[in-house]
Structure formats: structure tokens, C-alpha cells
C-alpha positions in Angstrom: -34.8 17.0 -1.6 -36.6 19.0 0.6 -36.5 18.5 4.7 -39.4 18.9 6.7 -39.1 19.3 10.3 -42.6 18.3 10.7 -41.3 14.8 9.0 -41.5 12.8 12.7 -38.3 11.3 14.5 -37.3 9.2 11.7 -36.3 12.2 9.8 -34.5 13.4 12.6 -32.9 10.7 13.2 -31.6 10.7 9.7 -30.5 14.5 9.9 -28.4 13.8 13.0 -26.6 10.7 11.7 -25.6 12.6 8.6 -24.0 15.8 10.4 -22.4 12.9 12.8 -21.3 10.3 10.9 -18.8 12.7 9.3 -17.0 13.6 12.6 -17.4 10.0 14.2 -15.4 9.0 11.3 -12.7 11.6 11.4 -12.0 10.3 14.8 -11.9 6.8 14.6 -9.0 7.1 12.6 -6.3 7.5 14.8 -3.7 5.1 15.5 -0.2 5.7 18.1 2.7 4.2 17.9 5.9 3.9 19.7 9.3 2.8 18.4 12.7 2.5 20.2 15.3 5.5 19.0 17.9 3.4 17.8 15.4 1.7 15.5 17.0 0.5 12.5 15.8 -0.6 8.9 13.1 -3.4 9.2 12.2 -2.7 12.9 8.6 -3.7 13.6 6.2 -1.0 14.4 2.8 -2.2 13.8 -0.2 -4.2 12.3 -1.5 -1.1 10.8 -3.9 -2.6 8.6 -5.3 -5.0 11.6 -5.4 -1.5 13.9 -7.2 0.3 11.3 -10.0 -2.6 10.8 -8.7 -3.3 7.2 -8.8 -6.4 5.5 -5.5 -7.6 4.0 -7.1 -8.6 0.6 -8.2 -5.3 0.5 -5.2 -3.1 0.6 -3.6 -3.8 -3.1 -7.1 -3.1 -5.0 -7.9 -0.2 -2.4 -4.4 1.5 -3.5 -3.5 1.5 0.7 -1.2 4.2 0.6 0.9 6.0 3.3 2.6 9.5 3.4 4.6 11.1 5.5 5.3 15.2 5.3 8.5 16.0 4.7 9.4 12.5 6.3 10.2 10.3 2.9 10.3 7.1 3.0 11.2 6.3 6.9 8.3 3.9 7.4 7.0 1.6 5.0 4.1 -1.1 5.5 4.4 -4.5 3.7 1.0 -5.2 1.3 1.1 -8.7 2.4 1.0 -8.6 5.9 -0.4 -4.9 6.6 2.9 -4.4 8.7 4.5 -1.0 9.5 7.9 -0.9 9.6 11.2 1.2 9.2 12.7 1.4 6.1 15.7 3.5 7.0 17.6 4.1 9.9 16.3 7.4 11.7 17.9 9.9 13.1 16.2 11.2 15.8 18.7 14.4 16.2 18.4 14.9 13.3 14.0 14.9 12.8 13.3 16.4 15.9 17.2 18.6 17.5 17.1 18.3 21.0 13.1 18.3 21.9 11.9 15.6 24.2 8.8 15.1 22.1 9.8 13.0 19.0 6.9 12.0 16.5 6.6 11.0 13.2 3.1 12.2 11.6 1.8 9.7 8.6 -1.6 10.0 6.9 -2.6 6.6 5.1 -5.0 6.7 2.5 -7.3 4.0 1.4 -9.6 4.5 -1.9 -12.6 2.8 -3.3 -14.0 4.2 -1.3 -12.1 6.7 0.2 -10.8 6.9 3.8 -8.2 9.3 5.4 -6.5 8.0 8.5 -3.9 9.3 10.9 -0.9 7.9 12.7 1.7 9.0 14.6 4.8 7.4 15.2 6.3 8.7 18.1 10.5 7.9 18.9 10.9 7.1 22.4 13.9 9.4 23.9 16.4 7.7 25.8 17.8 9.5 28.4 21.5 9.3 29.1 22.7 8.7 32.4 
């Protein structure tokens, strides 16, 4: 394909949309949740499929999966209802030490067509009095 700057405004719009779409797509996949410090197995985190704009019926056929860097399977998604929940008790001190900020970064990957979403789950720090 040969592109000419003399093609007119339609060609400019096409080029601009091709350049900006990946930037918009990457920024649109950011979701943030917060959970209490002592969250136990089964604790509701969020309606991740809905928050990402995905239909429940497409989760399995599109190979929906969640990847967590170095945190195993602390969080899991129920593919029937699209809900993200705590899969196993999360020890804040083990996860983040004494740091005031503590979060788990997830990548949600959906194929056919490929989409990658970034999700942050923040562990709320309870102040001892």
C-alpha cells in the first residue's frame, strides 16, 4: 500500500485513527479494585467481566484468563458470572512487608481477538489504634 499526503482529509483521518487506536486501546483496559486487609477465600472483589466490557457468554470461547506476576492464584475469576474473588487468604505482610502501599497487579488476557487488560487490586491497610 502506498500512502500519499495528497489523498485528502479522508486519508489523514485514516492514518490518524490507525496511529491513535492502539494508544486508546491500551489505556482503556485499566481497572482498579480495593479489598479489605483480612479478606478471606471467597471474598467478592469486583465484576471484572462487566467492568472490562465483556459479555459473560464470550469468556470461555475467547479463552479469558488472569495472570498474576509472582502471586500465584491469590485471585480467581468465576467464568460463569464474571466475578473476581479472593481464592486464598492474602497475607498483607507477606505480600508487601511494612510498605503502606500494597497491591496485586493482574493481566487479564482475552483471545480471539487478542485483548490485554491491566487490573490492580489494592490491599487496604488497617491502622492499628
